[in-house]
TIKOL-630345 format. One record per residue (C-alpha): residue in three letters; residue number from 1; x, y, z. Coordinates in pm, 1 decimal. Each point is the difference from the previous one (the first is absolute). Layout:
<rs>
ala	NUM	X	Y	Z .
...
</rs>
This chain:
<rs>
met	1	9119.6	5939.5	9264.7 .
trp	2	-335.3	-188.4	3.7 .
phe	3	-197.3	310.9	100.3 .
asp	4	128.1	216.5	-282.0 .
val	5	-273.3	-141.1	-232.2 .
leu	6	-262.5	100.0	250.5 .
ile	7	137.7	344.6	35.2 .
asp	8	18.5	51.5	-379.2 .
lys	9	-367.8	-98.5	-33.7 .
gly	10	-102.0	234.9	266.2 .
met	11	-129.4	-280.7	227.8 .
ile	12	179.5	122.4	312.0 .
pro	13	-158.4	318.5	155.6 .
asp	14	209.2	313.3	21.0 .
lys	15	-49.6	11.1	371.1 .
ala	16	134.4	-353.7	41.9 .
leu	17	308.8	85.9	-222.8 .
arg	18	70.9	306.8	201.8 .
phe	19	-24.9	-205.8	327.4 .
phe	20	247.6	-256.6	-130.0 .
val	21	249.2	259.8	-132.9 .
lys	22	-2.4	189.6	326.2 .
ser	23	36.8	-320.2	197.0 .
gly	24	294.8	-101.5	-204.1 .
leu	25	156.9	337.1	36.0 .
lys	26	-42.1	-2.3	386.7 .
lys	27	178.5	-341.6	11.0 .
tyr	28	277.0	134.2	-226.5 .
ile	29	51.7	309.4	212.3 .
ala	30	-7.8	-191.2	328.3 .
arg	31	261.9	-246.1	-132.1 .
ile	32	235.9	287.6	-103.2 .
asn	33	-53.4	194.3	324.7 .
gln	34	118.1	-307.3	197.1 .
leu	35	345.0	16.2	-160.4 .
ser	36	294.3	106.9	208.4 .
glu	37	264.7	244.6	-123.7 .
glu	38	238.8	-291.3	-43.1 .
glu	39	-255.3	-197.1	-204.9 .
ile	40	-68.4	302.0	-221.9 .
arg	41	373.3	52.7	-63.9 .
ser	42	42.8	-366.6	-87.3 .
ile	43	-303.6	12.2	-241.4 .
gln	44	140.9	315.5	-162.6 .
lys	45	347.8	-169.6	-35.6 .
asp	46	-156.7	-316.1	-145.8 .
phe	47	-202.3	207.2	-244.3 .
val	48	310.6	190.1	-126.4 .
asp	49	202.8	-320.6	-16.9 .
thr	50	-280.0	-158.9	-211.4 .
leu	51	-54.4	288.8	-251.6 .
leu	52	381.1	30.3	-62.9 .
lys	53	-12.1	-348.6	-149.1 .
tyr	54	-240.4	103.5	-277.4 .
pro	55	18.8	197.7	-328.6 .
ile	56	-155.6	347.3	-12.9 .
thr	57	-341.4	-129.4	-97.2 .
ile	58	-200.1	-320.1	-3.1 .
asn	59	-365.4	-77.8	-122.6 .
ile	60	-0.6	274.0	-260.9 .
lys	61	-270.6	-168.9	-201.1 .
asp	62	-222.0	-30.0	304.2 .
ala	63	42.6	366.7	83.5 .
asn	64	-78.6	100.4	-357.1 .
lys	65	-309.6	-211.3	4.7 .
gln	66	-112.3	129.0	336.3 .
his	67	72.1	371.3	-66.1 .
tyr	68	159.3	123.5	-310.0 .
glu	69	-162.2	-149.4	-296.8 .
ile	70	-360.7	56.1	120.1 .
pro	71	-172.3	218.3	-264.0 .
ser	72	31.1	372.0	64.5 .
lys	73	-373.1	49.9	-16.6 .
phe	74	-30.6	-167.4	344.3 .
phe	75	245.9	245.2	154.5 .
glu	76	-158.6	292.3	-167.5 .
thr	77	-315.3	-94.6	194.6 .
ile	78	134.2	-37.4	340.2 .
leu	79	291.7	247.4	5.1 .
ser	80	22.5	380.0	-3.0 .
thr	81	74.2	190.7	-313.7 .
his	82	372.1	-24.9	82.9 .
met	83	-35.9	-380.6	-30.3 .
lys	84	224.1	-26.6	316.5 .
tyr	85	18.8	-367.5	87.9 .
ser	86	162.2	38.4	349.6 .
gly	87	-86.0	125.0	336.9 .
ser	88	-64.8	373.3	59.5 .
ile	89	-15.4	216.2	308.7 .
trp	90	-347.3	100.4	120.1 .
asp	91	-49.0	279.5	253.8 .
ile	92	-275.4	247.8	92.4 .
asn	93	94.6	224.6	-293.0 .
his	94	37.0	-283.8	-263.0 .
asn	95	-281.3	-244.5	55.4 .
thr	96	-98.3	-100.5	-346.7 .
leu	97	191.8	-234.7	-231.7 .
glu	98	81.3	280.3	-245.7 .
asp	99	120.5	235.1	271.2 .
ser	100	199.7	-254.1	188.3 .
asp	101	175.8	-118.6	-319.7 .
thr	102	84.3	353.5	-105.8 .
his	103	127.4	85.3	355.2 .
thr	104	206.6	-312.4	20.8 .
leu	105	162.9	65.1	-347.0 .
asp	106	89.9	349.3	131.2 .
ile	107	158.9	-153.3	310.1 .
tyr	108	212.7	-243.1	-219.2 .
ser	109	130.8	310.9	-192.8 .
glu	110	80.7	182.8	308.5 .
arg	111	154.4	-270.0	194.9 .
ser	112	209.9	-136.3	-283.4 .
glu	113	135.4	352.0	-42.5 .
ile	114	-54.7	5.3	-376.6 .
lys	115	117.0	319.4	-184.4 .
asp	116	-99.5	85.7	-356.2 .
gly	117	281.4	-123.5	-220.2 .
asp	118	71.4	-311.2	214.7 .
ser	119	39.9	-331.9	-184.0 .
ile	120	-252.8	-239.9	150.4 .
leu	121	-37.6	-374.1	-1.1 .
glu	122	-325.8	-166.9	123.8 .
leu	123	11.7	-367.5	75.2 .
gly	124	-347.3	-147.6	-41.1 .
ser	125	-220.9	220.9	-213.7 .
gly	126	-342.0	-118.9	111.3 .
trp	127	-242.9	197.7	-223.0 .
gly	128	222.9	290.7	-34.6 .
ser	129	-138.0	220.0	276.5 .
leu	130	339.4	102.3	133.1 .
ser	131	202.2	29.6	-327.0 .
ile	132	-277.7	199.6	-173.8 .
tyr	133	-34.0	226.6	316.2 .
leu	134	368.1	57.7	10.3 .
ala	135	30.6	58.7	-373.4 .
ser	136	-270.6	269.6	19.4 .
lys	137	141.5	173.8	312.1 .
phe	138	365.6	-16.9	-109.8 .
pro	139	0.8	54.0	-382.2 .
asn	140	381.3	37.4	-13.4 .
ser	141	54.8	-337.6	166.5 .
asn	142	40.4	-323.3	-202.7 .
ile	143	-192.2	-283.9	160.0 .
thr	144	75.4	-372.2	-56.0 .
thr	145	-270.6	-235.1	129.0 .
val	146	25.7	-382.5	4.1 .
thr	147	-299.2	-241.9	-9.0 .
asn	148	-14.8	-374.2	-63.9 .
ser	149	-359.1	37.8	-130.2 .
gln	150	-81.9	50.5	-372.0 .
ser	151	-346.4	132.4	80.5 .
gln	152	145.1	257.7	243.1 .
lys	153	249.3	113.6	-263.4 .
ala	154	-260.7	31.2	-256.7 .
trp	155	-222.3	201.6	244.0 .
ile	156	280.6	241.4	87.9 .
glu	157	103.4	46.4	-363.0 .
ala	158	-364.7	85.3	-90.8 .
lys	159	-33.0	246.1	286.8 .
thr	160	323.8	180.1	-70.1 .
asn	161	-88.2	29.1	-368.8 .
glu	162	-339.2	128.0	91.2 .
ser	163	145.0	255.7	237.2 .
asn	164	291.9	101.7	-226.4 .
ile	165	252.4	-112.4	259.0 .
asn	166	336.5	-75.5	-158.4 .
asn	167	245.8	-29.4	288.8 .
ile	168	-78.9	-357.4	103.7 .
glu	169	162.6	-309.4	-119.9 .
ile	170	-191.3	-321.7	71.2 .
ile	171	193.7	-323.2	20.1 .
lys	172	-162.7	-340.8	23.0 .
ser	173	233.5	-230.2	198.8 .
asp	174	-7.5	-233.3	296.1 .
ile	175	174.3	194.4	265.6 .
ala	176	241.8	-280.3	56.2 .
asp	177	116.0	36.7	-361.8 .
phe	178	7.3	377.0	-27.0 .
glu	179	351.7	156.9	-49.5 .
thr	180	98.9	350.2	-89.0 .
ser	181	329.7	191.6	-37.8 .
asn	182	-172.7	328.4	86.6 .
lys	183	26.6	188.1	322.5 .
phe	184	-302.3	137.3	175.4 .
asp	185	-51.2	290.0	244.2 .
lys	186	-303.6	-153.9	145.1 .
ile	187	-126.8	-370.8	-4.1 .
leu	188	-351.8	-58.8	131.7 .
ser	189	-187.8	-328.8	62.2 .
ile	190	-351.3	-5.3	133.8 .
glu	191	-114.0	-333.4	146.0 .
met	192	209.1	-220.1	-225.1 .
phe	193	258.4	-111.2	244.5 .
glu	194	-246.2	-225.6	180.6 .
his	195	-19.3	-202.5	-321.6 .
leu	196	369.8	-65.3	2.8 .
arg	197	153.2	-314.1	164.6 .
asn	198	360.0	125.6	34.5 .
pro	199	-13.2	382.9	15.3 .
lys	200	375.3	17.5	90.2 .
leu	201	86.7	-99.5	-353.9 .
leu	202	-207.8	282.7	-146.7 .
met	203	134.8	247.1	253.5 .
asp	204	348.9	-87.5	-102.9 .
lys	205	-98.6	93.0	-360.7 .
ile	206	-171.6	315.2	111.3 .
glu	207	321.2	113.3	168.5 .
asn	208	172.1	-2.2	-342.8 .
trp	209	-295.6	177.4	-162.2 .
leu	210	1.6	292.8	228.6 .
ser	211	198.3	314.8	-60.7 .
asp	212	248.9	110.7	264.4 .
glu	213	-257.3	204.9	188.1 .
gly	214	-287.1	-219.5	-113.1 .
leu	215	-293.2	-110.0	217.5 .
leu	216	-218.9	-299.0	9.1 .
phe	217	-362.6	31.3	117.4 .
ile	218	-212.0	-304.3	65.7 .
gln	219	-351.5	-63.3	140.4 .
val	220	-36.0	-340.6	156.5 .
phe	221	-276.4	-176.6	202.0 .
ser	222	164.4	-156.3	303.7 .
his	223	-63.4	-131.4	347.7 .
lys	224	177.3	167.6	291.3 .
tyr	225	196.3	-306.9	87.2 .
phe	226	-160.4	-325.9	-131.9 .
pro	227	102.9	-89.5	-361.5 .
gln	228	-147.4	-278.9	-209.2 .
phe	229	7.3	-149.5	-345.1 .
phe	230	-316.4	-63.5	-190.5 .
asp	231	86.8	-351.6	-109.7 .
asn	232	-261.9	-209.1	150.8 .
thr	233	-269.0	-25.6	-267.9 .
glu	234	-169.9	-287.4	175.2 .
lys	235	-96.3	190.7	312.1 .
ser	236	36.0	362.7	-82.2 .
trp	237	-253.0	192.4	-213.9 .
met	238	257.9	278.4	-54.0 .
ser	239	262.1	-252.8	-117.8 .
arg	240	-247.4	-177.6	-221.2 .
tyr	241	-189.3	280.7	-171.3 .
phe	242	173.6	332.0	45.0 .
phe	243	363.4	7.5	97.4 .
thr	244	158.3	-330.7	-103.7 .
gly	245	374.4	9.3	56.2 .
gly	246	-17.0	346.9	172.4 .
met	247	107.0	93.3	354.0 .
met	248	-97.0	224.7	291.2 .
pro	249	329.7	142.4	116.0 .
tyr	250	66.2	132.9	351.2 .
leu	251	71.8	366.0	63.7 .
gly	252	380.3	33.8	-39.8 .
leu	253	54.0	-284.9	-242.0 .
tyr	254	155.1	206.8	-272.4 .
gln	255	241.2	163.9	225.4 .
asp	256	109.4	-343.3	120.8 .
leu	257	51.4	-114.7	-362.6 .
thr	258	237.5	271.1	-116.6 .
ser	259	301.8	191.1	137.5 .
asn	260	62.3	215.8	-308.7 .
leu	261	-339.8	173.2	-16.2 .
his	262	-46.1	224.0	302.4 .
leu	263	-336.2	85.4	152.0 .
lys	264	-74.6	377.7	-15.3 .
ser	265	-356.2	15.7	100.6 .
ser	266	-278.0	-243.3	86.1 .
trp	267	-373.1	47.2	38.3 .
thr	268	-242.3	-253.0	161.6 .
thr	269	-368.5	35.2	-63.3 .
</rs>
């Protein structure tokens, strides 16, 4: 957009930027709140019908450029020592970045019902926060973690070597291309599903990767009922700079996409 150059050069005051962002959000919320239940159901149906026409992922190169191939030094500066590149739970007892990340990793472990000795697959490694945490907490478990980023793979390898962790296998692969004949007791994915275009195709694969009593645990940003694709790079800042080809699902999308994986528990934060 024409004003991007002005923003990049610091020529628009922060107060003005905040005003325009808040104004835009108010209009967005007002538009959504005016929707009837029938309109919402129609939007959700159209959303599902559209995503089912696509492959698992699109715009992989854009996602790598925007997130995954940025030098690790940048993330070392802004993230906690866990290098957790996803949302964490903050409360009165966990109100620093370090504490909230540690607390959230503990919650993942508890809610996914991992036991020492489980075989674990992580889809979307990030900077290794979850796989390294699980490998340390469950030394008798074998963990396979998948990333499409060479820099993330190198980072995790360096950290596991440094910490003498030897129960992690790191695989570099586009998630759409990843295949395995192994069975896993637990499969976890933290904030990767929003980057998929057709999650049903991946969930069909996951069904075959789970052991008979296996569990899938995912963390996903979503709207209560209004889904959208981030495709409009002309008008949407998120689409243009941060989330090209991604989606904001609605709560319940993944249950609507599969009949073979059954919901056991769900938590909304």
